Backbone of each chain as ProteinMPNN parsed JSONL, in Angstrom:
{"seq_chain_A": "XXXXXXXXXXXXXXXXXXXXXXXXXXXXXXXXXXXXXXXXXXXXXXXXXXXXXXXXXXXXXXXXXXXXXXXXXXXXXX", "coords_chain_A": {"N_chain_A": [[3.496, 20.583, -22.514], [6.056, 18.258, -21.609], [5.894, 15.343, -19.692], [7.26, 13.04, -17.324], [6.084, 9.794, -17.134], [5.26, 7.099, -15.047], [4.641, 3.616, -14.918], [3.239, 0.992, -13.004], [3.324, -2.416, -11.695], [0.512, -4.368, -12.517], [-0.396, -2.532, -14.353], [1.829, -1.66, -15.816], [2.366, -4.039, -17.02], [0.054, -4.489, -18.634], [-0.034, -2.181, -20.254], [2.415, -2.362, -21.381], [4.802, -1.117, -20.981], [7.132, 0.482, -18.712], [7.651, 3.091, -18.331], [7.303, 6.358, -19.782], [7.377, 9.378, -21.795], [4.927, 11.855, -21.734], [3.138, 14.148, -23.644], [1.484, 16.982, -22.569], [-1.106, 19.2, -23.353], [-2.932, 20.715, -22.006], [-2.949, 20.318, -18.87], [-3.614, 21.071, -16.344], [-5.844, 20.725, -13.713], [-7.312, 18.678, -14.944], [-8.936, 15.403, -14.85], [-6.904, 12.954, -13.985], [-7.007, 10.152, -13.882], [-9.141, 9.514, -15.63], [-8.024, 10.606, -17.936], [-5.835, 8.876, -18.473], [-7.172, 6.444, -18.743], [-8.559, 6.928, -21.03], [-6.483, 7.295, -22.794], [-5.311, 4.781, -22.734], [-7.299, 2.377, -23.453], [-7.259, -0.294, -22.679], [-6.854, -0.359, -19.951], [-9.145, 0.403, -18.851], [-10.91, -0.983, -17.092], [-9.426, -1.343, -14.834], [-8.538, -0.836, -11.489], [-6.99, 1.975, -10.198], [-4.631, 4.294, -8.661], [-3.395, 7.678, -8.836], [-0.236, 9.232, -8.572], [1.173, 12.361, -8.124], [4.234, 13.821, -8.386], [5.0, 11.955, -6.459], [3.028, 12.037, -4.515], [-0.212, 11.011, -3.614], [-2.648, 11.993, -5.816], [-5.127, 13.16, -7.899], [-5.16, 15.203, -9.689], [-3.59, 18.031, -11.326], [-2.233, 20.979, -10.089], [-0.338, 23.02, -10.641], [1.39, 22.898, -13.423], [4.094, 23.417, -13.929], [5.473, 22.61, -11.716], [5.521, 19.922, -11.771], [7.273, 16.914, -11.826], [6.992, 14.255, -12.135], [4.597, 11.743, -12.897], [2.848, 9.06, -11.551], [1.327, 5.92, -12.122], [-0.514, 3.902, -10.1], [-1.351, 0.689, -9.362], [-3.623, -1.397, -7.318], [-2.412, -1.773, -3.947], [-0.147, -4.163, -2.485], [1.46, -4.679, -0.354], [3.065, -6.042, 2.598]], "CA_chain_A": [[4.657, 20.25, -21.691], [6.32, 16.822, -21.536], [6.025, 14.879, -18.298], [7.645, 11.633, -17.154], [5.028, 8.961, -16.57], [5.726, 5.76, -14.64], [3.574, 2.628, -14.751], [3.674, -0.066, -12.091], [2.567, -3.656, -11.512], [-0.316, -4.862, -13.626], [-0.549, -1.476, -15.372], [3.016, -1.75, -16.676], [2.207, -5.282, -17.788], [-0.985, -4.333, -19.659], [0.348, -1.107, -21.177], [3.572, -2.877, -22.102], [6.012, -0.346, -20.684], [7.21, 0.931, -17.323], [7.8, 4.547, -18.302], [7.316, 7.079, -21.061], [7.105, 10.807, -21.663], [3.643, 12.198, -22.353], [3.007, 15.584, -23.864], [0.193, 17.527, -22.157], [-1.339, 20.582, -23.803], [-3.624, 21.403, -20.926], [-3.03, 19.274, -17.86], [-4.031, 21.591, -15.034], [-7.252, 20.534, -13.345], [-8.001, 17.528, -15.557], [-9.012, 14.161, -14.086], [-5.807, 12.165, -14.563], [-7.422, 8.75, -14.068], [-9.896, 9.48, -16.891], [-7.088, 10.883, -19.031], [-5.056, 7.675, -18.817], [-8.093, 5.406, -19.211], [-8.867, 7.266, -22.418], [-5.254, 7.061, -23.567], [-5.118, 3.327, -22.814], [-8.578, 1.716, -23.179], [-7.046, -1.613, -22.062], [-6.847, -0.263, -18.475], [-10.467, 0.941, -18.511], [-11.552, -1.664, -15.961], [-8.45, -1.554, -13.763], [-8.584, 0.106, -10.394], [-5.656, 2.5, -9.881], [-4.496, 5.657, -8.133], [-2.342, 8.449, -9.487], [0.601, 10.047, -7.693], [1.869, 13.464, -8.782], [5.432, 14.059, -7.566], [5.027, 10.963, -5.382], [1.93, 12.201, -3.559], [-1.471, 10.601, -4.228], [-3.345, 13.193, -6.262], [-5.674, 12.868, -9.229], [-5.125, 16.364, -10.604], [-2.393, 18.88, -11.275], [-2.55, 22.405, -9.882], [0.625, 23.866, -11.349], [2.141, 21.975, -14.27], [5.53, 23.705, -13.879], [6.103, 21.963, -10.56], [5.403, 18.459, -11.897], [8.423, 16.21, -12.384], [6.665, 12.851, -12.352], [3.263, 11.206, -12.609], [2.93, 7.597, -11.45], [0.051, 5.196, -12.071], [-0.299, 2.871, -9.101], [-2.446, -0.276, -9.182], [-3.84, -1.684, -5.894], [-1.204, -2.123, -3.19], [-0.109, -5.549, -2.007], [2.545, -4.804, 0.62], [2.751, -6.744, 3.84]], "C_chain_A": [[4.797, 18.728, -21.557], [6.556, 16.396, -20.085], [6.404, 13.398, -18.282], [6.513, 10.875, -16.478], [5.613, 7.601, -16.222], [4.524, 4.855, -14.426], [4.101, 1.486, -13.89], [2.774, -1.289, -12.15], [1.779, -4.052, -12.746], [-0.509, -3.808, -14.706], [0.624, -1.493, -16.349], [2.9, -2.972, -17.586], [1.211, -5.092, -18.944], [-0.573, -3.296, -20.713], [1.593, -1.516, -21.986], [4.821, -2.024, -21.952], [5.963, 0.176, -19.254], [7.304, 2.449, -17.222], [7.703, 5.113, -19.709], [7.15, 8.564, -20.767], [5.798, 11.096, -22.382], [3.552, 13.711, -22.46], [1.588, 16.036, -23.481], [0.043, 18.941, -22.725], [-2.016, 21.383, -22.694], [-3.883, 20.407, -19.8], [-3.621, 19.758, -16.54], [-5.529, 21.382, -14.821], [-7.93, 19.324, -13.963], [-7.969, 16.315, -14.622], [-7.993, 13.192, -14.701], [-6.189, 10.701, -14.781], [-8.186, 8.611, -15.391], [-8.974, 9.686, -18.089], [-6.347, 9.619, -19.461], [-5.948, 6.52, -19.276], [-8.496, 5.659, -20.668], [-7.661, 6.983, -23.318], [-5.022, 5.557, -23.772], [-6.426, 2.614, -22.47], [-8.421, 0.344, -22.504], [-7.004, -1.55, -20.53], [-8.166, 0.318, -17.947], [-11.055, 0.325, -17.235], [-10.603, -1.929, -14.79], [-8.581, -0.427, -12.738], [-7.173, 0.66, -10.165], [-5.727, 3.91, -9.311], [-3.377, 6.344, -8.902], [-1.555, 9.209, -8.42], [1.304, 11.104, -8.534], [3.022, 13.858, -7.86], [5.414, 13.201, -6.294], [4.051, 11.217, -4.245], [0.646, 11.799, -4.291], [-2.302, 11.846, -4.543], [-3.862, 12.928, -7.671], [-5.713, 14.07, -10.148], [-3.88, 17.201, -10.362], [-2.826, 20.326, -11.086], [-1.643, 23.285, -10.726], [1.583, 22.95, -12.118], [3.662, 22.184, -14.176], [6.243, 23.014, -12.715], [6.145, 20.431, -10.703], [6.648, 17.834, -12.53], [8.074, 14.768, -12.743], [5.195, 12.574, -12.06], [3.397, 9.689, -12.593], [1.534, 6.997, -11.366], [0.244, 3.954, -11.209], [-1.507, 1.939, -8.984], [-2.616, -0.593, -7.687], [-2.577, -2.204, -5.197], [-1.299, -3.549, -2.636], [1.008, -5.773, -0.993], [2.094, -5.544, 1.869], [2.893, -8.191, 3.669]], "O_chain_A": [[3.809, 18.008, -21.412], [7.325, 17.023, -19.356], [5.937, 12.611, -19.105], [6.043, 11.251, -15.405], [6.367, 7.02, -17.003], [3.521, 5.259, -13.836], [5.251, 1.066, -14.025], [1.626, -1.22, -12.59], [2.298, -4.07, -13.862], [-0.76, -4.152, -15.861], [0.437, -1.358, -17.558], [3.283, -2.939, -18.755], [1.483, -5.481, -20.08], [-0.745, -3.515, -21.912], [1.79, -1.072, -23.117], [5.785, -2.184, -22.701], [4.891, 0.298, -18.661], [7.067, 3.024, -16.159], [7.985, 4.431, -20.693], [6.827, 8.96, -19.647], [5.583, 10.638, -23.505], [3.843, 14.446, -21.517], [0.607, 15.522, -24.019], [0.942, 19.771, -22.597], [-1.718, 22.557, -22.476], [-4.914, 19.734, -19.782], [-4.073, 18.959, -15.72], [-6.359, 21.799, -15.629], [-9.032, 18.969, -13.544], [-7.118, 16.205, -13.74], [-8.199, 12.677, -15.801], [-5.75, 10.08, -15.749], [-7.915, 7.703, -16.177], [-9.12, 9.03, -19.121], [-6.241, 9.324, -20.652], [-5.533, 5.707, -20.103], [-8.739, 4.724, -21.432], [-7.8, 6.502, -24.443], [-4.593, 5.123, -24.842], [-6.647, 2.277, -21.306], [-9.341, -0.127, -21.835], [-7.108, -2.587, -19.874], [-8.288, 0.671, -16.774], [-11.627, 1.03, -16.404], [-10.949, -2.659, -13.862], [-8.715, 0.749, -13.077], [-6.243, -0.12, -9.958], [-6.726, 4.616, -9.452], [-2.535, 5.7, -9.526], [-2.133, 9.76, -7.483], [1.95, 10.786, -9.533], [2.808, 14.187, -6.694], [5.766, 13.663, -5.208], [4.213, 10.687, -3.146], [0.433, 12.189, -5.439], [-2.617, 12.643, -3.659], [-3.098, 12.512, -8.543], [-6.234, 13.986, -11.26], [-3.215, 17.087, -9.331], [-3.672, 20.837, -11.821], [-2.106, 24.178, -11.436], [2.464, 22.317, -11.537], [4.428, 21.232, -14.327], [7.464, 22.854, -12.73], [6.726, 19.736, -9.87], [7.026, 18.192, -13.645], [8.76, 14.134, -13.545], [4.626, 13.101, -11.105], [3.983, 9.1, -13.501], [0.672, 7.492, -10.641], [1.044, 3.075, -11.528], [-2.575, 2.368, -8.548], [-1.834, -0.108, -6.869], [-1.791, -2.96, -5.77], [-2.385, -4.059, -2.36], [1.454, -6.902, -0.788], [0.902, -5.654, 2.153], [2.669, -8.949, 4.613]]}, "seq_chain_B": "XXXXXXXXXXXXXXXXXXXXXXXXXXXXXXXXXXXXXXXXXXXXXXXXXXXXXXXXXXXXXXXXXXXXXXXXXXXXXXXXXXXXXXXXXXXXXXXXXXXXXXXXXXXXXXXXXXXXXXXXXXXXXXXXXXXXXXXXXXXXXXXXXXXX", "coords_chain_B": {"N_chain_B": [[9.45, 19.775, 2.339], [11.06, 16.507, 2.159], [13.6, 15.427, 4.409], [16.192, 14.101, 3.008], [18.301, 12.619, 4.05], [17.325, 11.398, 6.29], [15.664, 9.497, 5.36], [15.312, 6.123, 5.169], [16.313, 3.108, 3.432], [13.948, 0.744, 3.146], [13.708, -1.626, 1.885], [14.536, -5.063, 1.253], [16.364, -7.313, -0.643], [14.736, -10.102, -1.862], [13.723, -12.827, 0.376], [13.245, -12.199, 3.934], [15.528, -13.171, 6.27], [15.279, -15.582, 8.952], [17.501, -15.405, 10.589], [18.314, -12.75, 10.361], [16.284, -11.517, 11.728], [16.597, -12.585, 14.282], [19.151, -11.554, 14.893], [18.578, -8.865, 14.921], [16.896, -8.703, 17.15], [18.715, -9.421, 19.127], [20.435, -7.231, 19.093], [19.165, -5.401, 20.655], [19.605, -5.902, 23.299], [21.356, -4.318, 24.697], [19.971, -2.037, 25.127], [18.627, -1.106, 27.753], [16.535, 0.345, 28.729], [14.311, -0.47, 27.508], [11.327, -2.348, 27.88], [9.549, -3.904, 26.601], [8.901, -5.632, 23.59], [7.401, -5.754, 20.351], [6.596, -7.796, 17.604], [5.887, -8.089, 14.169], [5.464, -10.443, 11.649], [5.238, -10.862, 8.269], [4.226, -13.421, 6.104], [4.651, -15.256, 3.105], [1.883, -16.678, 1.63], [0.701, -19.859, 0.547], [-1.6, -19.644, -1.315], [-4.53, -21.076, -2.866], [-5.507, -20.539, -6.037], [-7.893, -20.489, -8.488], [-7.61, -23.302, -8.634], [-4.859, -23.557, -8.681], [-1.691, -23.576, -7.059], [-0.09, -21.002, -5.227], [3.311, -20.408, -5.548], [5.256, -18.573, -5.076], [5.862, -15.088, -4.3], [6.266, -12.189, -6.189], [7.609, -9.218, -5.496], [7.264, -5.805, -6.391], [7.894, -2.264, -6.543], [7.133, 1.269, -6.267], [9.855, 2.477, -5.558], [11.178, 4.799, -4.483], [9.04, 6.488, -3.769], [7.744, 4.728, -2.032], [9.639, 4.455, 0.033], [9.526, 7.066, 1.009], [6.893, 7.052, 1.946], [7.053, 5.058, 3.919], [8.739, 6.418, 5.64], [7.107, 8.58, 6.439], [5.084, 7.17, 7.763], [6.548, 6.012, 9.834], [7.35, 8.357, 11.217], [4.845, 9.241, 12.041], [4.083, 7.161, 13.751], [6.052, 7.402, 15.734], [5.262, 9.839, 16.808], [2.729, 9.281, 17.766], [2.942, 7.174, 19.599], [4.731, 6.061, 22.535], [7.694, 5.285, 21.888], [10.758, 3.435, 22.028], [12.248, 2.383, 20.037], [12.18, 1.439, 16.56], [11.785, -0.694, 13.809], [11.587, -1.434, 10.377], [11.313, -3.7, 7.749], [10.942, -4.631, 4.371], [10.353, -7.016, 1.83], [11.674, -7.055, -1.537], [11.398, -8.134, -4.915], [11.681, -11.705, -5.498], [9.947, -13.886, -3.302], [9.641, -16.931, -1.744], [6.801, -19.101, -1.088], [5.973, -19.419, 2.306], [8.185, -18.107, 3.218], [9.525, -15.146, 4.858], [8.269, -11.857, 4.34], [7.781, -9.377, 5.384], [8.898, -7.464, 8.09], [8.259, -6.1, 11.08], [9.172, -4.262, 13.862], [8.817, -3.22, 17.038], [9.632, -1.319, 19.956], [9.327, -0.538, 23.416], [9.023, 1.054, 26.676], [6.972, -0.057, 28.156], [4.424, -2.591, 27.544], [2.065, -1.742, 26.075], [2.475, 0.458, 24.285], [4.365, -0.571, 22.431], [2.908, -2.719, 21.342], [0.515, -1.529, 20.329], [1.626, 0.262, 18.501], [2.879, -1.452, 16.707], [0.748, -2.815, 15.476], [-0.553, -0.58, 14.331], [1.432, 0.27, 12.501], [1.593, -1.915, 10.683], [-0.996, -1.949, 9.575], [-1.07, 0.6, 8.355], [1.011, 0.366, 6.51], [-0.011, -1.522, 4.729], [-2.054, -0.094, 3.484], [-0.982, 2.346, 2.558], [1.531, 2.189, 1.262], [3.183, 2.095, -1.832], [3.484, -0.801, -2.984], [3.687, -3.659, -4.975], [2.368, -6.871, -5.808], [3.071, -9.906, -7.356], [1.591, -12.918, -7.744], [2.995, -15.968, -8.094], [2.673, -18.986, -9.961], [3.354, -22.566, -10.165], [3.422, -23.29, -12.853], [4.439, -21.099, -14.071], [2.631, -19.11, -14.715], [0.732, -16.208, -13.592], [-0.988, -14.137, -11.113], [-2.154, -10.882, -10.066], [-1.729, -9.63, -6.832], [-4.028, -8.196, -4.49], [-4.413, -6.09, -1.747], [-6.645, -6.756, 0.938]], "CA_chain_B": [[9.78, 18.499, 1.704], [11.669, 15.508, 3.024], [15.035, 15.433, 4.665], [16.584, 12.838, 2.347], [19.248, 11.842, 4.86], [16.587, 10.643, 7.304], [14.876, 8.453, 4.727], [16.07, 4.874, 5.058], [15.794, 2.142, 2.479], [13.268, -0.311, 3.895], [13.629, -2.849, 1.08], [15.539, -6.12, 1.322], [16.195, -8.162, -1.833], [14.327, -11.475, -1.533], [13.121, -13.1, 1.688], [13.911, -11.728, 5.154], [15.924, -14.432, 6.907], [15.073, -15.663, 10.405], [18.748, -14.984, 11.243], [18.307, -11.279, 10.414], [15.334, -11.164, 12.786], [17.248, -12.946, 15.552], [20.236, -10.599, 15.124], [17.955, -7.59, 15.258], [16.447, -8.81, 18.553], [19.918, -9.45, 19.972], [21.01, -5.876, 19.154], [18.443, -4.561, 21.623], [19.907, -6.283, 24.681], [22.092, -3.231, 25.356], [19.031, -0.933, 25.379], [17.942, -1.642, 28.936], [15.328, 1.133, 29.051], [13.196, -1.173, 26.855], [10.731, -3.421, 28.682], [8.611, -4.679, 25.779], [9.033, -5.626, 22.132], [6.382, -6.481, 19.602], [7.097, -8.117, 16.265], [4.962, -8.665, 13.201], [6.137, -11.042, 10.497], [4.357, -11.252, 7.168], [4.758, -14.613, 5.429], [3.971, -15.507, 1.822], [0.941, -17.786, 1.79], [0.501, -20.664, -0.665], [-3.036, -19.642, -1.638], [-4.972, -21.809, -4.052], [-6.296, -19.633, -6.874], [-8.303, -21.238, -9.687], [-7.042, -24.656, -8.516], [-3.393, -23.589, -8.772], [-1.096, -23.128, -5.806], [0.925, -19.936, -5.295], [4.608, -20.921, -5.081], [6.098, -17.447, -4.66], [5.364, -13.741, -4.564], [7.318, -11.309, -6.69], [7.268, -7.844, -5.125], [7.887, -4.643, -7.022], [7.417, -1.078, -5.824], [7.664, 2.594, -6.606], [10.762, 2.4, -4.409], [11.44, 6.103, -3.869], [7.801, 6.913, -3.106], [7.491, 3.797, -0.93], [10.506, 4.819, 1.155], [8.944, 8.289, 1.584], [5.687, 6.673, 2.702], [7.521, 4.384, 5.133], [9.272, 7.474, 6.506], [5.968, 9.318, 7.019], [4.406, 6.267, 8.7], [7.446, 5.933, 11.004], [7.258, 9.61, 11.972], [3.525, 9.26, 12.659], [4.097, 6.208, 14.867], [6.868, 7.967, 16.817], [4.529, 10.907, 17.485], [1.512, 8.746, 18.419], [3.245, 6.196, 20.647], [5.972, 6.315, 23.253], [8.551, 4.184, 21.444], [12.212, 3.557, 22.152], [12.89, 1.846, 18.842], [11.265, 0.914, 15.537], [12.468, -1.167, 12.598], [10.698, -1.998, 9.354], [11.948, -4.215, 6.53], [10.009, -5.271, 3.446], [11.036, -7.65, 0.695], [11.412, -6.716, -2.932], [11.845, -9.301, -5.681], [10.95, -12.96, -5.305], [9.927, -14.518, -1.98], [8.91, -18.198, -1.866], [5.759, -19.379, -0.097], [6.547, -19.861, 3.577], [9.273, -17.221, 3.646], [9.096, -13.876, 5.456], [8.343, -10.724, 3.414], [7.66, -8.115, 6.134], [9.368, -7.546, 9.483], [8.016, -4.852, 11.814], [9.716, -4.51, 15.195], [8.662, -2.012, 17.856], [10.096, -1.492, 21.334], [8.947, 0.55, 24.316], [9.258, 0.741, 28.091], [5.867, -0.931, 28.586], [3.913, -3.348, 26.396], [0.973, -1.184, 25.279], [2.972, 1.273, 23.167], [4.982, -1.438, 21.413], [1.872, -3.532, 20.689], [-0.369, -0.652, 19.541], [2.407, 0.823, 17.39], [3.143, -2.521, 15.744], [-0.491, -3.0, 14.707], [-0.734, 0.644, 13.549], [2.388, 0.268, 11.385], [1.233, -2.936, 9.688], [-2.208, -1.498, 8.872], [-0.706, 1.742, 7.512], [1.854, -0.125, 5.403], [-0.867, -2.203, 3.744], [-2.915, 0.849, 2.774], [-0.343, 3.557, 2.035], [2.834, 2.064, 0.594], [3.026, 1.55, -3.187], [4.179, -2.067, -3.229], [2.819, -4.495, -5.816], [2.751, -8.272, -5.646], [2.672, -10.835, -8.407], [1.554, -14.265, -7.186], [3.508, -16.864, -9.14], [2.307, -20.392, -9.881], [4.409, -23.486, -10.611], [3.482, -23.333, -14.324], [4.985, -19.788, -14.475], [1.598, -18.096, -14.896], [0.649, -15.382, -12.382], [-2.066, -13.159, -10.916], [-1.689, -9.765, -9.232], [-2.354, -9.613, -5.508], [-4.615, -6.928, -4.039], [-4.673, -6.133, -0.301], [-8.065, -6.644, 1.326]], "C_chain_B": [[10.51, 17.574, 2.682], [13.154, 15.786, 3.24], [15.554, 14.076, 4.177], [17.503, 11.972, 3.212], [18.526, 10.965, 5.877], [15.788, 9.492, 6.691], [15.725, 7.211, 4.51], [15.499, 4.028, 3.931], [15.248, 0.938, 3.257], [13.387, -1.667, 3.178], [14.849, -3.763, 1.215], [15.3, -6.986, 0.09], [15.855, -9.592, -1.41], [13.761, -11.594, -0.126], [13.933, -12.471, 2.822], [14.237, -12.976, 5.966], [15.603, -14.407, 8.397], [16.322, -15.208, 11.179], [18.798, -13.463, 11.388], [17.405, -10.814, 11.558], [15.963, -11.429, 14.155], [18.344, -11.944, 15.906], [19.671, -9.254, 15.564], [17.467, -7.597, 16.717], [17.659, -8.703, 19.488], [20.518, -8.052, 20.149], [20.345, -4.998, 20.212], [18.766, -4.898, 23.08], [20.659, -5.189, 25.439], [21.169, -2.056, 25.719], [18.124, -1.314, 26.549], [16.796, -0.759, 29.44], [14.084, 0.472, 28.439], [12.68, -2.281, 27.778], [9.82, -4.315, 27.871], [8.943, -4.53, 24.302], [7.767, -6.218, 21.546], [6.921, -6.657, 18.188], [5.943, -8.606, 15.401], [5.788, -9.216, 12.052], [5.086, -11.398, 9.459], [5.008, -12.408, 6.431], [3.974, -14.854, 4.146], [3.167, -16.804, 1.927], [0.771, -18.525, 0.467], [-0.997, -20.772, -0.951], [-3.322, -20.531, -2.842], [-5.897, -20.866, -4.829], [-6.607, -20.366, -8.183], [-7.619, -22.608, -9.766], [-5.525, -24.731, -8.682], [-2.81, -22.983, -7.493], [-0.023, -22.062, -6.035], [2.241, -20.496, -4.75], [5.535, -19.806, -4.606], [5.387, -16.137, -4.949], [6.545, -12.935, -5.109], [6.898, -9.864, -6.426], [8.005, -6.832, -5.989], [7.318, -3.431, -6.31], [7.834, 0.187, -6.552], [8.594, 2.892, -5.424], [10.938, 3.751, -3.712], [10.198, 6.598, -3.115], [7.505, 6.03, -1.896], [8.361, 4.151, 0.279], [10.047, 6.122, 1.815], [7.735, 7.953, 2.449], [6.071, 5.961, 4.001], [8.029, 5.42, 6.146], [8.141, 8.225, 7.212], [5.241, 8.471, 8.061], [5.229, 6.121, 9.992], [7.308, 7.178, 11.884], [5.923, 9.691, 12.722], [3.496, 8.34, 13.886], [4.914, 6.756, 16.043], [6.114, 9.075, 17.551], [3.301, 10.385, 18.238], [1.812, 7.876, 19.641], [4.597, 6.512, 21.292], [6.952, 5.162, 22.992], [10.028, 4.476, 21.684], [12.869, 3.253, 20.813], [11.847, 1.35, 17.844], [12.07, 0.498, 14.312], [11.444, -1.755, 11.643], [11.55, -2.46, 8.178], [10.881, -4.87, 5.672], [10.79, -5.853, 2.28], [10.709, -6.96, -0.611], [12.001, -7.854, -3.763], [11.093, -10.538, -5.209], [11.092, -13.528, -3.888], [9.071, -15.781, -2.095], [7.824, -18.319, -0.804], [6.415, -19.929, 1.159], [7.673, -18.982, 4.085], [8.698, -15.874, 4.112], [9.314, -12.716, 4.479], [8.211, -9.371, 4.118], [8.067, -8.359, 7.586], [9.172, -6.173, 10.115], [8.35, -5.124, 13.271], [9.628, -3.212, 15.993], [9.072, -2.311, 19.299], [9.715, -0.28, 22.171], [9.224, 0.125, 25.758], [8.221, -0.264, 28.581], [5.129, -1.474, 27.371], [2.925, -2.602, 25.49], [1.476, -0.385, 24.058], [3.563, 0.406, 22.054], [3.911, -2.192, 20.632], [0.956, -2.678, 19.812], [0.364, -0.109, 18.314], [2.624, -0.233, 16.308], [1.92, -2.734, 14.851], [-0.729, -1.794, 13.789], [0.167, 0.621, 12.307], [1.966, -0.707, 10.287], [0.012, -2.478, 8.88], [-1.898, -0.343, 7.919], [0.096, 1.299, 6.286], [0.975, -0.728, 4.308], [-1.647, -1.216, 2.884], [-2.117, 1.915, 2.01], [0.922, 3.374, 1.204], [2.69, 1.408, -0.781], [3.947, 0.358, -3.483], [3.186, -2.952, -3.974], [3.318, -5.934, -5.766], [2.176, -9.151, -6.746], [2.72, -12.227, -7.788], [1.896, -15.257, -8.288], [3.067, -18.297, -8.882], [3.436, -21.251, -10.45], [4.543, -23.5, -12.136], [3.92, -21.991, -14.936], [3.921, -18.767, -14.88], [1.522, -17.289, -13.593], [-0.67, -14.616, -12.312], [-1.494, -12.051, -10.028], [-2.456, -9.738, -7.92], [-2.9, -8.215, -5.188], [-4.895, -7.048, -2.544], [-6.15, -5.94, 0.001], [-8.224, -5.541, 2.37]], "O_chain_B": [[10.563, 17.841, 3.882], [13.849, 16.308, 2.368], [15.383, 13.051, 4.837], [17.482, 10.745, 3.117], [19.039, 9.921, 6.282], [15.294, 8.621, 7.407], [16.715, 7.231, 3.778], [14.35, 4.206, 3.526], [15.989, 0.221, 3.929], [13.19, -2.718, 3.788], [15.996, -3.321, 1.281], [14.161, -7.355, -0.194], [16.618, -10.218, -0.674], [13.371, -10.601, 0.487], [15.135, -12.24, 2.694], [13.344, -13.749, 6.312], [15.647, -13.353, 9.032], [16.212, -14.69, 12.29], [19.263, -12.945, 12.403], [17.714, -9.851, 12.26], [15.872, -10.604, 15.064], [18.466, -11.528, 17.058], [20.207, -8.595, 16.455], [17.614, -6.602, 17.427], [17.629, -7.994, 20.494], [21.043, -7.725, 21.213], [20.898, -3.974, 20.614], [18.256, -4.25, 23.994], [20.61, -5.132, 26.668], [21.537, -1.192, 26.514], [17.002, -1.783, 26.356], [16.164, -1.069, 30.449], [12.955, 0.805, 28.797], [13.45, -3.038, 28.37], [9.362, -5.35, 28.354], [9.23, -3.431, 23.827], [7.131, -7.077, 22.157], [7.607, -5.788, 17.65], [5.129, -9.423, 15.831], [6.691, -8.552, 11.544], [4.152, -12.15, 9.742], [6.209, -12.379, 6.162], [2.757, -14.671, 4.117], [3.693, -17.865, 2.262], [0.705, -17.909, -0.597], [-1.585, -21.848, -0.845], [-2.475, -20.714, -3.716], [-6.941, -20.453, -4.325], [-5.702, -20.805, -8.892], [-7.121, -23.013, -10.816], [-4.963, -25.819, -8.809], [-3.344, -22.029, -6.929], [0.832, -22.196, -6.91], [2.286, -20.999, -3.628], [6.471, -20.042, -3.843], [4.44, -16.081, -5.734], [7.656, -12.984, -4.58], [5.964, -9.351, -7.041], [9.193, -6.975, -6.279], [6.358, -3.556, -5.55], [8.77, 0.18, -7.352], [8.179, 3.478, -4.424], [10.855, 3.834, -2.486], [10.29, 7.063, -1.979], [7.067, 6.523, -0.857], [7.882, 4.147, 1.414], [10.161, 6.275, 3.031], [7.57, 8.495, 3.542], [5.492, 6.226, 5.054], [7.778, 5.309, 7.347], [8.201, 8.474, 8.416], [4.831, 8.974, 9.107], [4.679, 6.109, 11.093], [7.171, 7.089, 13.104], [5.863, 10.138, 13.868], [2.949, 8.702, 14.928], [4.527, 6.6, 17.201], [6.285, 9.249, 18.757], [2.883, 10.978, 19.232], [1.037, 7.845, 20.597], [5.471, 7.133, 20.688], [7.03, 4.203, 23.76], [10.483, 5.613, 21.559], [13.923, 3.802, 20.493], [10.769, 0.898, 18.231], [12.927, 1.242, 13.837], [10.544, -2.486, 12.056], [12.395, -1.718, 7.675], [10.015, -5.58, 6.182], [11.759, -5.262, 1.804], [9.642, -6.371, -0.785], [12.99, -8.469, -3.364], [10.024, -10.445, -4.607], [12.194, -13.636, -3.35], [7.91, -15.711, -2.497], [7.92, -17.706, 0.259], [7.294, -20.789, 1.094], [8.077, -19.09, 5.243], [7.56, -15.52, 3.806], [10.377, -12.591, 3.871], [8.496, -8.333, 3.52], [7.639, -9.324, 8.218], [9.831, -5.205, 9.737], [7.871, -6.098, 13.852], [10.286, -2.225, 15.661], [8.88, -3.423, 19.792], [9.771, 0.856, 21.702], [9.608, -1.015, 26.022], [8.54, -1.196, 29.319], [5.195, -0.889, 26.29], [2.936, -2.799, 24.275], [0.963, -0.539, 22.949], [3.289, 0.629, 20.875], [3.989, -2.296, 19.408], [0.652, -3.057, 18.681], [-0.205, -0.03, 17.225], [2.556, 0.076, 15.118], [2.039, -2.823, 13.629], [-1.065, -1.959, 12.616], [-0.284, 0.916, 11.2], [1.98, -0.364, 9.105], [-0.013, -2.604, 7.656], [-2.408, -0.311, 6.8], [-0.113, 1.791, 5.178], [1.183, -0.48, 3.12], [-1.877, -1.462, 1.7], [-2.533, 2.34, 0.932], [1.346, 4.301, 0.514], [2.148, 0.308, -0.896], [4.997, 0.476, -4.115], [2.0, -2.99, -3.646], [4.52, -6.188, -5.691], [0.977, -9.142, -7.024], [3.783, -12.672, -7.353], [1.182, -15.371, -9.284], [3.081, -18.77, -7.746], [4.342, -20.754, -11.118], [5.64, -23.695, -12.66], [3.794, -21.772, -16.14], [4.259, -17.675, -15.339], [2.168, -17.641, -12.606], [-1.373, -14.467, -13.311], [-0.496, -12.244, -9.334], [-3.685, -9.814, -7.905], [-2.315, -7.199, -5.564], [-5.544, -8.001, -2.114], [-6.819, -5.09, -0.586], [-9.336, -5.282, 2.83]]}, "name": "protein", "num_of_chains": 2, "seq": "XXXXXXXXXXXXXXXXXXXXXXXXXXXXXXXXXXXXXXXXXXXXXXXXXXXXXXXXXXXXXXXXXXXXXXXXXXXXXXXXXXXXXXXXXXXXXXXXXXXXXXXXXXXXXXXXXXXXXXXXXXXXXXXXXXXXXXXXXXXXXXXXXXXXXXXXXXXXXXXXXXXXXXXXXXXXXXXXXXXXXXXXXXXXXXXXXXXXXXXXXXXXXXXXXXXXXXXXXXXXXXXXXX"}
């Protein structure tokens, strides 16, 4: 299944894009942080969180409900 | 899920002007049940990093998620504290050193609720809202800011 992925801040800068579609064969239950670090070795040492449908969550329970995955580097608001 | 109509856009393009803050204070003069306001203003600091001075911060965000998070934080503050009023504005885009990037304004009948709520909001915003900051130097290089 194809899912919309969004990259922010330093992650978008390092990966070189702000969004893409990624095809998952078996996404349910996998560790998403590890998945993306494997996909992009250049972010191996970057600290980040994952949001599934805009809620912080590092795994997917039901792939059919997923509309978006976002990779969020450390926050700097305020 | 969220009631989309209740979710406000917290973001302001560029710096938050002192005039906007003054106007916001003035708007509360008609609300005479209020006895106390507290205000927090975040200002972009000209940090020296590797011997170079930060001249501006460029904020970006996962805007939709950030507005949801701001909404949840607002709802939490309204349930925890006895507030008459609450306003939050955060900059997006470029804000020069010395300019205001965050405006949190709480009002209550007595000082404790306004003051406790204001501190609570600022701490929650720093930890929970997906906002990212690029610290820009005069030579156009940059580093990414991370909240402590």
